[in-house]
C-alpha positions in Angstrom: 3.1 -10.2 1.2 0.3 -10.2 3.7 -3.2 -11.4 3.6 -4.4 -7.9 3.0 -2.4 -7.6 -0.2 -3.6 -11.0 -1.4 -7.2 -9.9 -0.8 -6.7 -6.6 -2.7 -5.1 -8.4 -5.6 -8.0 -10.9 -5.8 -10.5 -8.0 -5.7 -8.6 -6.3 -8.5 -8.7 -9.4 -10.6 -12.4 -9.9 -10.0 -13.1 -6.2 -10.8 -11.2 -6.7 -14.1 -13.2 -9.8 -15.0 -16.4 -7.9 -14.3 -15.3 -4.9 -16.5 -14.2 -7.3 -19.2 -17.5 -9.1 -19.1 -19.6 -6.0 -19.0 -17.6 -4.6 -21.9 -18.2 -7.7 -24.0 -22.0 -7.7 -23.2 -22.3 -4.0 -24.1 -19.9 -4.0 -27.0 -17.7 -1.5 -25.3 -14.2 -2.5 -26.5 -12.5 0.2 -24.3 -14.1 -1.2 -21.1 -13.2 -4.7 -22.2 -9.6 -3.8 -22.7 -9.5 -2.0 -19.3 -10.8 -5.1 -17.7 -8.1 -7.3 -19.4 -5.4 -4.8 -18.3 -6.6 -4.8 -14.8 -6.5 -8.6 -14.7 -3.0 -8.6 -16.1 -1.9 -6.2 -13.4 -3.3 -8.4 -10.7 -1.6 -11.4 -12.3 1.8 -9.7 -12.1 1.2 -8.9 -8.5 0.2 -12.5 -7.7 3.4 -13.7 -9.4 5.4 -11.4 -7.2 3.6 -12.7 -4.1 4.4 -16.3 -5.2 8.1 -15.5 -5.6 8.3 -13.8 -2.2 6.4 -16.7 -0.6 8.8 -19.2 -2.1 11.7 -17.5 -0.4 10.2 -17.4 3.1 
């Protein structure tokens, strides 16, 4: 994967962390769960990047 993909995944992870934190502060469990899901999605993408990078 290219640098662009890595940057997008990092941004998605940070966005998820922000959503989760805001959800915790405001007591919004739905927003908190969305943030956790967004972070998990970014983690899966990062794992895929690591596998592809290992085979280069």
